[in-house]
All heavy atoms as atom14 arrays in JSON, in Angstrom:
{
  "sequence": "MLRRPEVQARVGLSRSTIYDMMALGAFPRPVRIGRRAVAWRESDITAWMNGRLRTPV",
  "atom14_mask": [
    [1, 1, 1, 1, 1, 1, 1, 1, 0, 0, 0, 0, 0, 0],
    [1, 1, 1, 1, 1, 1, 1, 1, 0, 0, 0, 0, 0, 0],
    [1, 1, 1, 1, 1, 1, 1, 1, 1, 1, 1, 0, 0, 0],
    [1, 1, 1, 1, 1, 1, 1, 1, 1, 1, 1, 0, 0, 0],
    [1, 1, 1, 1, 1, 1, 1, 0, 0, 0, 0, 0, 0, 0],
    [1, 1, 1, 1, 1, 1, 1, 1, 1, 0, 0, 0, 0, 0],
    [1, 1, 1, 1, 1, 1, 1, 0, 0, 0, 0, 0, 0, 0],
    [1, 1, 1, 1, 1, 1, 1, 1, 1, 0, 0, 0, 0, 0],
    [1, 1, 1, 1, 1, 0, 0, 0, 0, 0, 0, 0, 0, 0],
    [1, 1, 1, 1, 1, 1, 1, 1, 1, 1, 1, 0, 0, 0],
    [1, 1, 1, 1, 1, 1, 1, 0, 0, 0, 0, 0, 0, 0],
    [1, 1, 1, 1, 0, 0, 0, 0, 0, 0, 0, 0, 0, 0],
    [1, 1, 1, 1, 1, 1, 1, 1, 0, 0, 0, 0, 0, 0],
    [1, 1, 1, 1, 1, 1, 0, 0, 0, 0, 0, 0, 0, 0],
    [1, 1, 1, 1, 1, 1, 1, 1, 1, 1, 1, 0, 0, 0],
    [1, 1, 1, 1, 1, 1, 0, 0, 0, 0, 0, 0, 0, 0],
    [1, 1, 1, 1, 1, 1, 1, 0, 0, 0, 0, 0, 0, 0],
    [1, 1, 1, 1, 1, 1, 1, 1, 0, 0, 0, 0, 0, 0],
    [1, 1, 1, 1, 1, 1, 1, 1, 1, 1, 1, 1, 0, 0],
    [1, 1, 1, 1, 1, 1, 1, 1, 0, 0, 0, 0, 0, 0],
    [1, 1, 1, 1, 1, 1, 1, 1, 0, 0, 0, 0, 0, 0],
    [1, 1, 1, 1, 1, 1, 1, 1, 0, 0, 0, 0, 0, 0],
    [1, 1, 1, 1, 1, 0, 0, 0, 0, 0, 0, 0, 0, 0],
    [1, 1, 1, 1, 1, 1, 1, 1, 0, 0, 0, 0, 0, 0],
    [1, 1, 1, 1, 0, 0, 0, 0, 0, 0, 0, 0, 0, 0],
    [1, 1, 1, 1, 1, 0, 0, 0, 0, 0, 0, 0, 0, 0],
    [1, 1, 1, 1, 1, 1, 1, 1, 1, 1, 1, 0, 0, 0],
    [1, 1, 1, 1, 1, 1, 1, 0, 0, 0, 0, 0, 0, 0],
    [1, 1, 1, 1, 1, 1, 1, 1, 1, 1, 1, 0, 0, 0],
    [1, 1, 1, 1, 1, 1, 1, 0, 0, 0, 0, 0, 0, 0],
    [1, 1, 1, 1, 1, 1, 1, 0, 0, 0, 0, 0, 0, 0],
    [1, 1, 1, 1, 1, 1, 1, 1, 1, 1, 1, 0, 0, 0],
    [1, 1, 1, 1, 1, 1, 1, 1, 0, 0, 0, 0, 0, 0],
    [1, 1, 1, 1, 0, 0, 0, 0, 0, 0, 0, 0, 0, 0],
    [1, 1, 1, 1, 1, 1, 1, 1, 1, 1, 1, 0, 0, 0],
    [1, 1, 1, 1, 1, 1, 1, 1, 1, 1, 1, 0, 0, 0],
    [1, 1, 1, 1, 1, 0, 0, 0, 0, 0, 0, 0, 0, 0],
    [1, 1, 1, 1, 1, 1, 1, 0, 0, 0, 0, 0, 0, 0],
    [1, 1, 1, 1, 1, 0, 0, 0, 0, 0, 0, 0, 0, 0],
    [1, 1, 1, 1, 1, 1, 1, 1, 1, 1, 1, 1, 1, 1],
    [1, 1, 1, 1, 1, 1, 1, 1, 1, 1, 1, 0, 0, 0],
    [1, 1, 1, 1, 1, 1, 1, 1, 1, 0, 0, 0, 0, 0],
    [1, 1, 1, 1, 1, 1, 0, 0, 0, 0, 0, 0, 0, 0],
    [1, 1, 1, 1, 1, 1, 1, 1, 0, 0, 0, 0, 0, 0],
    [1, 1, 1, 1, 1, 1, 1, 1, 0, 0, 0, 0, 0, 0],
    [1, 1, 1, 1, 1, 1, 1, 0, 0, 0, 0, 0, 0, 0],
    [1, 1, 1, 1, 1, 0, 0, 0, 0, 0, 0, 0, 0, 0],
    [1, 1, 1, 1, 1, 1, 1, 1, 1, 1, 1, 1, 1, 1],
    [1, 1, 1, 1, 1, 1, 1, 1, 0, 0, 0, 0, 0, 0],
    [1, 1, 1, 1, 1, 1, 1, 1, 0, 0, 0, 0, 0, 0],
    [1, 1, 1, 1, 0, 0, 0, 0, 0, 0, 0, 0, 0, 0],
    [1, 1, 1, 1, 1, 1, 1, 1, 1, 1, 1, 0, 0, 0],
    [1, 1, 1, 1, 1, 1, 1, 1, 0, 0, 0, 0, 0, 0],
    [1, 1, 1, 1, 1, 1, 1, 1, 1, 1, 1, 0, 0, 0],
    [1, 1, 1, 1, 1, 1, 1, 0, 0, 0, 0, 0, 0, 0],
    [1, 1, 1, 1, 1, 1, 1, 0, 0, 0, 0, 0, 0, 0],
    [1, 1, 1, 1, 1, 1, 1, 0, 0, 0, 0, 0, 0, 0]
  ],
  "atom14_positions": [
    [[-4.41, -14.57, -16.66], [-3.04, -14.06, -17.17], [-3.16, -13.94, -18.72], [-3.64, -14.89, -19.41], [-1.93, -15.04, -16.89], [-1.75, -15.16, -15.26], [-1.31, -13.61, -14.5], [0.32, -13.38, -14.78], [0.0, 0.0, 0.0], [0.0, 0.0, 0.0], [0.0, 0.0, 0.0], [0.0, 0.0, 0.0], [0.0, 0.0, 0.0], [0.0, 0.0, 0.0]],
    [[-2.67, -12.9, -19.3], [-2.75, -12.65, -20.74], [-1.37, -12.46, -21.3], [-0.67, -11.76, -20.81], [-3.49, -11.29, -21.03], [-4.92, -11.21, -20.34], [-5.46, -9.81, -20.75], [-5.84, -12.25, -21.06], [0.0, 0.0, 0.0], [0.0, 0.0, 0.0], [0.0, 0.0, 0.0], [0.0, 0.0, 0.0], [0.0, 0.0, 0.0], [0.0, 0.0, 0.0]],
    [[-1.24, -13.29, -22.39], [0.17, -13.02, -23.06], [0.07, -11.87, -24.03], [-1.04, -11.35, -24.25], [0.41, -14.31, -23.94], [0.63, -15.59, -23.01], [1.75, -15.49, -21.99], [3.09, -15.2, -22.6], [3.98, -16.28, -23.04], [3.53, -17.52, -22.83], [4.97, -15.89, -23.6], [0.0, 0.0, 0.0], [0.0, 0.0, 0.0], [0.0, 0.0, 0.0]],
    [[1.23, -11.37, -24.52], [1.22, -10.23, -25.19], [0.26, -10.05, -26.39], [-0.42, -9.08, -26.53], [2.74, -9.84, -25.73], [2.95, -8.56, -26.46], [4.1, -8.29, -26.91], [4.77, -9.38, -27.63], [4.62, -9.89, -28.88], [3.69, -9.19, -29.59], [5.15, -10.86, -29.34], [0.0, 0.0, 0.0], [0.0, 0.0, 0.0], [0.0, 0.0, 0.0]],
    [[0.17, -11.14, -27.33], [-0.74, -10.97, -28.38], [-2.21, -10.7, -28.01], [-2.98, -9.94, -28.58], [-0.65, -12.36, -29.24], [0.74, -12.88, -28.81], [1.05, -12.36, -27.33], [0.0, 0.0, 0.0], [0.0, 0.0, 0.0], [0.0, 0.0, 0.0], [0.0, 0.0, 0.0], [0.0, 0.0, 0.0], [0.0, 0.0, 0.0], [0.0, 0.0, 0.0]],
    [[-2.59, -11.35, -26.96], [-3.91, -11.07, -26.27], [-4.12, -9.67, -25.82], [-5.11, -9.03, -26.06], [-4.37, -12.13, -25.31], [-5.6, -11.86, -24.62], [-6.76, -12.18, -25.58], [-6.63, -12.82, -26.53], [-7.89, -11.65, -25.23], [0.0, 0.0, 0.0], [0.0, 0.0, 0.0], [0.0, 0.0, 0.0], [0.0, 0.0, 0.0], [0.0, 0.0, 0.0]],
    [[-3.02, -9.21, -25.14], [-3.01, -7.77, -24.63], [-3.15, -6.85, -25.69], [-3.93, -5.92, -25.72], [-1.69, -7.57, -23.73], [-1.64, -6.07, -23.49], [-1.82, -8.32, -22.4], [0.0, 0.0, 0.0], [0.0, 0.0, 0.0], [0.0, 0.0, 0.0], [0.0, 0.0, 0.0], [0.0, 0.0, 0.0], [0.0, 0.0, 0.0], [0.0, 0.0, 0.0]],
    [[-2.3, -7.1, -26.79], [-2.42, -6.26, -27.99], [-3.85, -6.18, -28.59], [-4.31, -5.06, -29.02], [-1.3, -6.64, -29.1], [0.02, -6.37, -28.77], [0.88, -6.82, -29.72], [1.79, -7.59, -29.58], [0.91, -6.43, -31.1], [0.0, 0.0, 0.0], [0.0, 0.0, 0.0], [0.0, 0.0, 0.0], [0.0, 0.0, 0.0], [0.0, 0.0, 0.0]],
    [[-4.36, -7.21, -28.74], [-5.79, -7.39, -29.29], [-6.84, -6.61, -28.47], [-7.59, -5.98, -28.87], [-6.22, -8.88, -29.49], [0.0, 0.0, 0.0], [0.0, 0.0, 0.0], [0.0, 0.0, 0.0], [0.0, 0.0, 0.0], [0.0, 0.0, 0.0], [0.0, 0.0, 0.0], [0.0, 0.0, 0.0], [0.0, 0.0, 0.0], [0.0, 0.0, 0.0]],
    [[-6.64, -6.78, -27.18], [-7.52, -6.18, -26.24], [-7.48, -4.62, -26.26], [-8.5, -3.86, -26.16], [-7.53, -6.71, -24.94], [-7.98, -8.07, -24.73], [-8.17, -8.47, -23.19], [-8.52, -9.85, -23.19], [-9.15, -10.5, -22.08], [-9.37, -9.6, -21.07], [-9.45, -11.58, -22.15], [0.0, 0.0, 0.0], [0.0, 0.0, 0.0], [0.0, 0.0, 0.0]],
    [[-6.33, -4.2, -26.21], [-6.02, -2.77, -26.0], [-5.88, -1.92, -27.4], [-5.95, -0.7, -27.38], [-4.9, -2.42, -25.01], [-5.16, -2.99, -23.75], [-3.59, -2.8, -25.63], [0.0, 0.0, 0.0], [0.0, 0.0, 0.0], [0.0, 0.0, 0.0], [0.0, 0.0, 0.0], [0.0, 0.0, 0.0], [0.0, 0.0, 0.0], [0.0, 0.0, 0.0]],
    [[-5.63, -2.71, -28.38], [-5.54, -2.06, -29.73], [-4.18, -1.31, -29.92], [-4.19, -0.43, -30.65], [0.0, 0.0, 0.0], [0.0, 0.0, 0.0], [0.0, 0.0, 0.0], [0.0, 0.0, 0.0], [0.0, 0.0, 0.0], [0.0, 0.0, 0.0], [0.0, 0.0, 0.0], [0.0, 0.0, 0.0], [0.0, 0.0, 0.0], [0.0, 0.0, 0.0]],
    [[-3.17, -1.74, -29.19], [-1.88, -0.98, -29.35], [-0.76, -1.92, -29.91], [-0.99, -3.18, -29.78], [-1.28, -0.5, -28.02], [-2.2, 0.57, -27.36], [-1.78, 0.85, -25.92], [-2.38, 1.73, -28.05], [0.0, 0.0, 0.0], [0.0, 0.0, 0.0], [0.0, 0.0, 0.0], [0.0, 0.0, 0.0], [0.0, 0.0, 0.0], [0.0, 0.0, 0.0]],
    [[0.18, -1.5, -30.64], [1.17, -2.25, -31.15], [2.24, -2.7, -29.93], [2.2, -2.2, -28.88], [1.89, -1.64, -32.16], [2.71, -0.58, -31.6], [0.0, 0.0, 0.0], [0.0, 0.0, 0.0], [0.0, 0.0, 0.0], [0.0, 0.0, 0.0], [0.0, 0.0, 0.0], [0.0, 0.0, 0.0], [0.0, 0.0, 0.0], [0.0, 0.0, 0.0]],
    [[3.01, -3.68, -30.32], [4.02, -4.2, -29.26], [4.9, -3.04, -28.82], [5.08, -2.79, -27.68], [4.77, -5.25, -29.9], [5.91, -5.83, -28.97], [6.72, -6.88, -29.71], [7.75, -7.36, -28.78], [9.01, -7.33, -29.11], [9.5, -7.04, -30.3], [9.91, -7.9, -28.28], [0.0, 0.0, 0.0], [0.0, 0.0, 0.0], [0.0, 0.0, 0.0]],
    [[5.39, -2.23, -29.88], [6.42, -1.25, -29.47], [5.74, -0.05, -28.63], [6.23, 0.47, -27.81], [7.07, -0.66, -30.76], [6.05, -0.11, -31.59], [0.0, 0.0, 0.0], [0.0, 0.0, 0.0], [0.0, 0.0, 0.0], [0.0, 0.0, 0.0], [0.0, 0.0, 0.0], [0.0, 0.0, 0.0], [0.0, 0.0, 0.0], [0.0, 0.0, 0.0]],
    [[4.48, 0.21, -28.93], [3.73, 1.23, -28.23], [3.5, 0.74, -26.78], [3.69, 1.47, -25.85], [2.38, 1.56, -28.9], [2.7, 2.04, -30.24], [1.59, 2.53, -28.08], [0.0, 0.0, 0.0], [0.0, 0.0, 0.0], [0.0, 0.0, 0.0], [0.0, 0.0, 0.0], [0.0, 0.0, 0.0], [0.0, 0.0, 0.0], [0.0, 0.0, 0.0]],
    [[3.17, -0.45, -26.55], [2.91, -0.93, -25.25], [4.27, -0.83, -24.39], [4.33, -0.4, -23.34], [2.61, -2.52, -25.23], [1.07, -2.52, -25.84], [2.61, -3.16, -23.9], [0.49, -3.98, -26.17], [0.0, 0.0, 0.0], [0.0, 0.0, 0.0], [0.0, 0.0, 0.0], [0.0, 0.0, 0.0], [0.0, 0.0, 0.0], [0.0, 0.0, 0.0]],
    [[5.43, -1.34, -25.07], [6.74, -1.28, -24.24], [7.29, 0.23, -24.19], [7.75, 0.49, -23.03], [7.81, -2.08, -25.03], [7.51, -3.59, -24.69], [6.94, -4.39, -25.62], [7.84, -4.12, -23.56], [6.69, -5.73, -25.39], [7.74, -5.53, -23.21], [7.07, -6.23, -24.13], [6.78, -7.51, -23.88], [0.0, 0.0, 0.0], [0.0, 0.0, 0.0]],
    [[6.83, 1.06, -25.08], [7.17, 2.48, -24.82], [6.44, 3.05, -23.77], [6.92, 3.82, -22.81], [6.93, 3.24, -26.15], [7.87, 3.06, -27.31], [9.01, 2.58, -26.94], [7.59, 3.47, -28.42], [0.0, 0.0, 0.0], [0.0, 0.0, 0.0], [0.0, 0.0, 0.0], [0.0, 0.0, 0.0], [0.0, 0.0, 0.0], [0.0, 0.0, 0.0]],
    [[5.03, 2.73, -23.6], [4.25, 3.21, -22.53], [4.65, 2.65, -21.17], [4.58, 3.3, -20.17], [2.8, 2.88, -22.83], [2.27, 3.75, -24.06], [0.58, 3.33, -24.43], [-0.26, 4.13, -23.09], [0.0, 0.0, 0.0], [0.0, 0.0, 0.0], [0.0, 0.0, 0.0], [0.0, 0.0, 0.0], [0.0, 0.0, 0.0], [0.0, 0.0, 0.0]],
    [[5.05, 1.37, -21.25], [5.59, 0.72, -19.95], [6.88, 1.5, -19.47], [6.88, 1.71, -18.23], [5.98, -0.7, -20.15], [4.71, -1.48, -20.22], [5.04, -3.33, -20.43], [6.8, -3.6, -20.37], [0.0, 0.0, 0.0], [0.0, 0.0, 0.0], [0.0, 0.0, 0.0], [0.0, 0.0, 0.0], [0.0, 0.0, 0.0], [0.0, 0.0, 0.0]],
    [[7.62, 1.95, -20.32], [8.96, 2.7, -19.86], [8.57, 3.97, -19.38], [9.16, 4.49, -18.51], [9.73, 2.88, -21.15], [0.0, 0.0, 0.0], [0.0, 0.0, 0.0], [0.0, 0.0, 0.0], [0.0, 0.0, 0.0], [0.0, 0.0, 0.0], [0.0, 0.0, 0.0], [0.0, 0.0, 0.0], [0.0, 0.0, 0.0], [0.0, 0.0, 0.0]],
    [[7.4, 4.67, -19.84], [6.9, 5.87, -19.12], [6.02, 5.75, -18.0], [5.61, 6.63, -17.36], [6.19, 6.7, -20.29], [6.92, 7.11, -21.42], [5.94, 7.53, -22.64], [7.92, 8.07, -21.16], [0.0, 0.0, 0.0], [0.0, 0.0, 0.0], [0.0, 0.0, 0.0], [0.0, 0.0, 0.0], [0.0, 0.0, 0.0], [0.0, 0.0, 0.0]],
    [[5.78, 4.42, -17.64], [4.9, 4.29, -16.53], [3.57, 4.45, -16.71], [2.66, 4.67, -15.83], [0.0, 0.0, 0.0], [0.0, 0.0, 0.0], [0.0, 0.0, 0.0], [0.0, 0.0, 0.0], [0.0, 0.0, 0.0], [0.0, 0.0, 0.0], [0.0, 0.0, 0.0], [0.0, 0.0, 0.0], [0.0, 0.0, 0.0], [0.0, 0.0, 0.0]],
    [[3.2, 4.32, -18.0], [1.71, 4.61, -18.45], [1.05, 3.36, -18.8], [-0.09, 3.35, -19.54], [1.79, 5.56, -19.62], [0.0, 0.0, 0.0], [0.0, 0.0, 0.0], [0.0, 0.0, 0.0], [0.0, 0.0, 0.0], [0.0, 0.0, 0.0], [0.0, 0.0, 0.0], [0.0, 0.0, 0.0], [0.0, 0.0, 0.0], [0.0, 0.0, 0.0]],
    [[1.63, 2.24, -18.64], [0.85, 0.96, -18.96], [1.45, -0.1, -18.04], [2.44, -0.08, -17.5], [1.37, 0.55, -20.42], [0.44, -0.62, -20.96], [-0.75, -0.26, -21.52], [0.84, -1.97, -20.86], [-1.43, -1.28, -21.99], [0.04, -2.89, -21.42], [-1.2, -2.68, -22.01], [0.0, 0.0, 0.0], [0.0, 0.0, 0.0], [0.0, 0.0, 0.0]],
    [[0.52, -1.02, -17.54], [0.9, -1.99, -16.61], [2.21, -2.8, -17.03], [2.24, -3.19, -18.29], [-0.29, -2.84, -16.45], [-1.47, -2.05, -17.09], [-0.85, -1.22, -18.05], [0.0, 0.0, 0.0], [0.0, 0.0, 0.0], [0.0, 0.0, 0.0], [0.0, 0.0, 0.0], [0.0, 0.0, 0.0], [0.0, 0.0, 0.0], [0.0, 0.0, 0.0]],
    [[2.89, -3.29, -16.12], [4.07, -4.12, -16.27], [3.62, -5.59, -16.22], [2.76, -5.84, -15.41], [5.22, -3.87, -15.36], [5.87, -2.56, -15.54], [7.35, -2.44, -15.12], [7.9, -1.36, -15.54], [8.68, -1.2, -16.68], [8.79, -2.22, -17.5], [9.24, -0.17, -17.05], [0.0, 0.0, 0.0], [0.0, 0.0, 0.0], [0.0, 0.0, 0.0]],
    [[4.18, -6.4, -17.0], [3.87, -7.89, -16.82], [4.55, -8.52, -15.85], [5.46, -7.94, -15.12], [4.44, -8.39, -18.24], [5.67, -7.56, -18.61], [5.2, -6.21, -18.05], [0.0, 0.0, 0.0], [0.0, 0.0, 0.0], [0.0, 0.0, 0.0], [0.0, 0.0, 0.0], [0.0, 0.0, 0.0], [0.0, 0.0, 0.0], [0.0, 0.0, 0.0]],
    [[4.1, -9.68, -15.52], [4.9, -10.5, -14.32], [5.44, -11.6, -15.14], [4.97, -12.21, -16.08], [3.8, -10.92, -13.27], [3.31, -9.77, -12.55], [2.65, -11.77, -13.97], [0.0, 0.0, 0.0], [0.0, 0.0, 0.0], [0.0, 0.0, 0.0], [0.0, 0.0, 0.0], [0.0, 0.0, 0.0], [0.0, 0.0, 0.0], [0.0, 0.0, 0.0]],
    [[6.54, -12.16, -14.46], [7.16, -13.36, -15.06], [6.45, -14.61, -14.76], [6.1, -14.86, -13.52], [8.63, -13.38, -14.43], [9.57, -14.42, -15.08], [10.98, -14.08, -15.05], [11.48, -12.84, -15.54], [11.64, -12.59, -16.81], [11.45, -13.49, -17.68], [12.1, -11.34, -17.21], [0.0, 0.0, 0.0], [0.0, 0.0, 0.0], [0.0, 0.0, 0.0]],
    [[6.2, -15.31, -15.7], [5.53, -16.74, -15.44], [6.42, -17.81, -15.88], [5.93, -19.07, -15.64], [4.18, -16.7, -16.31], [4.43, -16.63, -17.8], [3.22, -15.66, -15.82], [3.3, -16.93, -18.7], [0.0, 0.0, 0.0], [0.0, 0.0, 0.0], [0.0, 0.0, 0.0], [0.0, 0.0, 0.0], [0.0, 0.0, 0.0], [0.0, 0.0, 0.0]],
    [[7.58, -17.63, -16.23], [8.58, -18.63, -16.53], [9.94, -18.03, -16.73], [10.17, -16.8, -16.58], [0.0, 0.0, 0.0], [0.0, 0.0, 0.0], [0.0, 0.0, 0.0], [0.0, 0.0, 0.0], [0.0, 0.0, 0.0], [0.0, 0.0, 0.0], [0.0, 0.0, 0.0], [0.0, 0.0, 0.0], [0.0, 0.0, 0.0], [0.0, 0.0, 0.0]],
    [[10.96, -18.83, -16.98], [12.29, -18.38, -17.24], [12.3, -17.26, -18.41], [13.02, -16.25, -18.18], [13.21, -19.42, -17.7], [14.11, -19.7, -16.5], [15.0, -20.96, -16.81], [16.08, -20.53, -17.64], [16.99, -21.25, -18.16], [16.82, -22.58, -18.25], [18.05, -20.81, -18.89], [0.0, 0.0, 0.0], [0.0, 0.0, 0.0], [0.0, 0.0, 0.0]],
    [[11.63, -17.48, -19.49], [11.73, -16.58, -20.58], [10.24, -16.08, -20.95], [10.13, -15.69, -22.16], [12.42, -17.25, -21.75], [13.77, -17.52, -21.47], [14.42, -18.23, -22.52], [14.27, -17.41, -23.83], [14.51, -17.88, -25.07], [15.05, -19.14, -25.26], [14.35, -17.22, -26.24], [0.0, 0.0, 0.0], [0.0, 0.0, 0.0], [0.0, 0.0, 0.0]],
    [[9.35, -16.17, -20.04], [7.96, -15.82, -20.32], [7.28, -14.92, -19.51], [7.58, -14.93, -18.16], [7.05, -17.11, -20.41], [0.0, 0.0, 0.0], [0.0, 0.0, 0.0], [0.0, 0.0, 0.0], [0.0, 0.0, 0.0], [0.0, 0.0, 0.0], [0.0, 0.0, 0.0], [0.0, 0.0, 0.0], [0.0, 0.0, 0.0], [0.0, 0.0, 0.0]],
    [[6.52, -13.89, -19.97], [5.88, -12.94, -19.1], [4.5, -12.9, -19.57], [4.13, -13.29, -20.66], [6.4, -11.43, -19.23], [7.93, -11.46, -18.7], [6.37, -10.95, -20.61], [0.0, 0.0, 0.0], [0.0, 0.0, 0.0], [0.0, 0.0, 0.0], [0.0, 0.0, 0.0], [0.0, 0.0, 0.0], [0.0, 0.0, 0.0], [0.0, 0.0, 0.0]],
    [[3.54, -12.46, -18.61], [2.14, -12.28, -18.93], [1.6, -11.08, -18.22], [2.23, -10.7, -17.03], [1.36, -13.54, -18.59], [0.0, 0.0, 0.0], [0.0, 0.0, 0.0], [0.0, 0.0, 0.0], [0.0, 0.0, 0.0], [0.0, 0.0, 0.0], [0.0, 0.0, 0.0], [0.0, 0.0, 0.0], [0.0, 0.0, 0.0], [0.0, 0.0, 0.0]],
    [[0.51, -10.58, -18.51], [-0.09, -9.45, -17.73], [-1.27, -9.98, -17.03], [-2.02, -10.9, -17.58], [-0.67, -8.31, -18.73], [0.51, -7.48, -19.24], [0.79, -6.21, -18.74], [1.38, -7.72, -20.31], [1.88, -5.58, -19.52], [2.25, -6.59, -20.48], [1.61, -8.73, -21.17], [3.19, -6.57, -21.48], [2.67, -8.71, -22.05], [3.34, -7.63, -22.22]],
    [[-1.59, -9.45, -15.91], [-2.64, -9.82, -15.09], [-3.94, -9.22, -15.92], [-3.87, -7.95, -16.2], [-2.67, -9.3, -13.76], [-1.69, -9.94, -12.8], [-1.67, -9.22, -11.46], [-0.63, -9.71, -10.65], [0.59, -9.09, -10.49], [0.8, -8.05, -11.1], [1.41, -9.71, -9.83], [0.0, 0.0, 0.0], [0.0, 0.0, 0.0], [0.0, 0.0, 0.0]],
    [[-4.93, -10.09, -16.01], [-6.14, -9.43, -16.7], [-6.64, -8.31, -16.03], [-7.22, -7.34, -16.6], [-7.06, -10.61, -16.92], [-8.29, -10.3, -17.75], [-9.26, -11.43, -18.11], [-9.07, -12.54, -17.49], [-10.15, -11.32, -18.93], [0.0, 0.0, 0.0], [0.0, 0.0, 0.0], [0.0, 0.0, 0.0], [0.0, 0.0, 0.0], [0.0, 0.0, 0.0]],
    [[-6.68, -8.45, -14.65], [-7.35, -7.34, -13.84], [-6.46, -5.96, -14.18], [-7.08, -4.95, -14.04], [-7.28, -7.74, -12.37], [-6.04, -8.03, -11.89], [0.0, 0.0, 0.0], [0.0, 0.0, 0.0], [0.0, 0.0, 0.0], [0.0, 0.0, 0.0], [0.0, 0.0, 0.0], [0.0, 0.0, 0.0], [0.0, 0.0, 0.0], [0.0, 0.0, 0.0]],
    [[-5.12, -6.14, -14.15], [-4.41, -4.86, -14.51], [-4.7, -4.29, -15.91], [-4.83, -2.92, -15.97], [-2.86, -5.12, -14.57], [-2.33, -5.5, -13.17], [-3.14, -5.35, -12.12], [-1.19, -6.0, -13.08], [0.0, 0.0, 0.0], [0.0, 0.0, 0.0], [0.0, 0.0, 0.0], [0.0, 0.0, 0.0], [0.0, 0.0, 0.0], [0.0, 0.0, 0.0]],
    [[-4.99, -5.09, -16.9], [-5.29, -4.58, -18.18], [-6.68, -3.99, -18.21], [-6.96, -2.92, -18.68], [-5.1, -5.72, -19.3], [-3.73, -6.26, -19.32], [-5.67, -5.29, -20.59], [-2.7, -5.16, -19.71], [0.0, 0.0, 0.0], [0.0, 0.0, 0.0], [0.0, 0.0, 0.0], [0.0, 0.0, 0.0], [0.0, 0.0, 0.0], [0.0, 0.0, 0.0]],
    [[-7.66, -4.69, -17.48], [-8.98, -4.16, -17.43], [-9.03, -2.8, -16.67], [-9.77, -1.86, -17.11], [-9.84, -5.15, -16.67], [-9.92, -6.49, -17.39], [-11.37, -4.73, -16.65], [0.0, 0.0, 0.0], [0.0, 0.0, 0.0], [0.0, 0.0, 0.0], [0.0, 0.0, 0.0], [0.0, 0.0, 0.0], [0.0, 0.0, 0.0], [0.0, 0.0, 0.0]],
    [[-8.34, -2.73, -15.63], [-8.25, -1.5, -14.82], [-7.67, -0.34, -15.74], [-8.12, 0.85, -15.66], [-7.52, -1.62, -13.5], [0.0, 0.0, 0.0], [0.0, 0.0, 0.0], [0.0, 0.0, 0.0], [0.0, 0.0, 0.0], [0.0, 0.0, 0.0], [0.0, 0.0, 0.0], [0.0, 0.0, 0.0], [0.0, 0.0, 0.0], [0.0, 0.0, 0.0]],
    [[-6.6, -0.67, -16.42], [-6.09, 0.42, -17.29], [-7.04, 0.79, -18.35], [-6.98, 2.0, -18.51], [-4.82, -0.26, -17.91], [-4.07, 0.7, -18.87], [-3.09, 1.71, -18.51], [-4.22, 0.83, -20.27], [-2.69, 2.37, -19.66], [-3.39, 1.85, -20.71], [-4.89, 0.18, -21.18], [-3.28, 2.26, -21.95], [-4.92, 0.55, -22.51], [-4.08, 1.58, -22.94]],
    [[-7.67, -0.07, -19.0], [-8.65, 0.22, -20.01], [-9.77, 1.04, -19.36], [-10.21, 2.04, -20.02], [-9.37, -1.05, -20.69], [-8.17, -1.77, -21.53], [-8.67, -3.36, -22.09], [-10.19, -3.04, -22.83], [0.0, 0.0, 0.0], [0.0, 0.0, 0.0], [0.0, 0.0, 0.0], [0.0, 0.0, 0.0], [0.0, 0.0, 0.0], [0.0, 0.0, 0.0]],
    [[-10.32, 0.7, -18.24], [-11.29, 1.53, -17.61], [-10.89, 2.86, -17.23], [-11.68, 3.81, -17.36], [-11.8, 0.82, -16.31], [-12.68, -0.49, -16.56], [-13.13, -0.68, -17.69], [-12.67, -1.36, -15.74], [0.0, 0.0, 0.0], [0.0, 0.0, 0.0], [0.0, 0.0, 0.0], [0.0, 0.0, 0.0], [0.0, 0.0, 0.0], [0.0, 0.0, 0.0]],
    [[-9.62, 3.03, -16.89], [-8.94, 4.36, -16.52], [-8.95, 5.23, -17.83], [-9.19, 6.37, -17.76], [0.0, 0.0, 0.0], [0.0, 0.0, 0.0], [0.0, 0.0, 0.0], [0.0, 0.0, 0.0], [0.0, 0.0, 0.0], [0.0, 0.0, 0.0], [0.0, 0.0, 0.0], [0.0, 0.0, 0.0], [0.0, 0.0, 0.0], [0.0, 0.0, 0.0]],
    [[-8.77, 4.56, -18.88], [-8.55, 5.28, -20.11], [-9.81, 5.85, -20.63], [-10.12, 6.8, -21.15], [-7.92, 4.41, -21.27], [-6.5, 3.96, -21.02], [-5.49, 4.85, -21.49], [-5.59, 5.08, -22.86], [-4.54, 5.68, -23.52], [-3.64, 6.32, -22.87], [-4.67, 5.8, -24.84], [0.0, 0.0, 0.0], [0.0, 0.0, 0.0], [0.0, 0.0, 0.0]],
    [[-10.94, 5.0, -20.35], [-12.31, 5.43, -20.75], [-12.76, 6.67, -19.95], [-13.47, 7.45, -20.43], [-13.24, 4.21, -20.39], [-13.12, 2.95, -21.37], [-14.1, 1.96, -21.03], [-13.34, 3.45, -22.78], [0.0, 0.0, 0.0], [0.0, 0.0, 0.0], [0.0, 0.0, 0.0], [0.0, 0.0, 0.0], [0.0, 0.0, 0.0], [0.0, 0.0, 0.0]],
    [[-12.33, 6.78, -18.72], [-12.79, 7.9, -17.8], [-11.88, 9.17, -18.1], [-12.19, 10.22, -17.71], [-12.59, 7.5, -16.38], [-13.75, 6.52, -16.02], [-13.65, 6.35, -14.48], [-13.76, 4.91, -14.35], [-12.74, 4.32, -13.69], [-11.76, 4.85, -13.27], [-12.9, 2.93, -13.6], [0.0, 0.0, 0.0], [0.0, 0.0, 0.0], [0.0, 0.0, 0.0]],
    [[-10.71, 8.99, -18.78], [-9.84, 10.1, -18.94], [-10.28, 10.93, -20.28], [-10.41, 10.4, -21.37], [-8.37, 9.67, -19.27], [-7.91, 8.88, -18.09], [-7.38, 10.82, -19.46], [0.0, 0.0, 0.0], [0.0, 0.0, 0.0], [0.0, 0.0, 0.0], [0.0, 0.0, 0.0], [0.0, 0.0, 0.0], [0.0, 0.0, 0.0], [0.0, 0.0, 0.0]],
    [[-10.64, 12.19, -20.05], [-10.91, 13.04, -21.18], [-9.88, 13.21, -22.25], [-8.62, 13.19, -21.81], [-11.28, 14.37, -20.6], [-10.71, 14.38, -19.19], [-10.28, 13.02, -18.84], [0.0, 0.0, 0.0], [0.0, 0.0, 0.0], [0.0, 0.0, 0.0], [0.0, 0.0, 0.0], [0.0, 0.0, 0.0], [0.0, 0.0, 0.0], [0.0, 0.0, 0.0]],
    [[-10.19, 13.35, -23.38], [-9.21, 13.37, -24.49], [-8.6, 14.78, -24.61], [-9.16, 15.81, -24.38], [-9.99, 12.93, -25.83], [-8.92, 13.23, -27.06], [-10.44, 11.53, -25.81], [0.0, 0.0, 0.0], [0.0, 0.0, 0.0], [0.0, 0.0, 0.0], [0.0, 0.0, 0.0], [0.0, 0.0, 0.0], [0.0, 0.0, 0.0], [0.0, 0.0, 0.0]]
  ]
}
């Protein structure tokens, strides 16, 4: 499980960009890990990054 700062470091996107992309369905959604805490599955982030590498610019 990855918290937001680690996700940002791995994907190179800002917090607002991540949340904007989530709203568009273009970025994985986090899962709740506590009452006020969320995290992303590392596998979801890795799959998203691998998909981006295969997508032509």
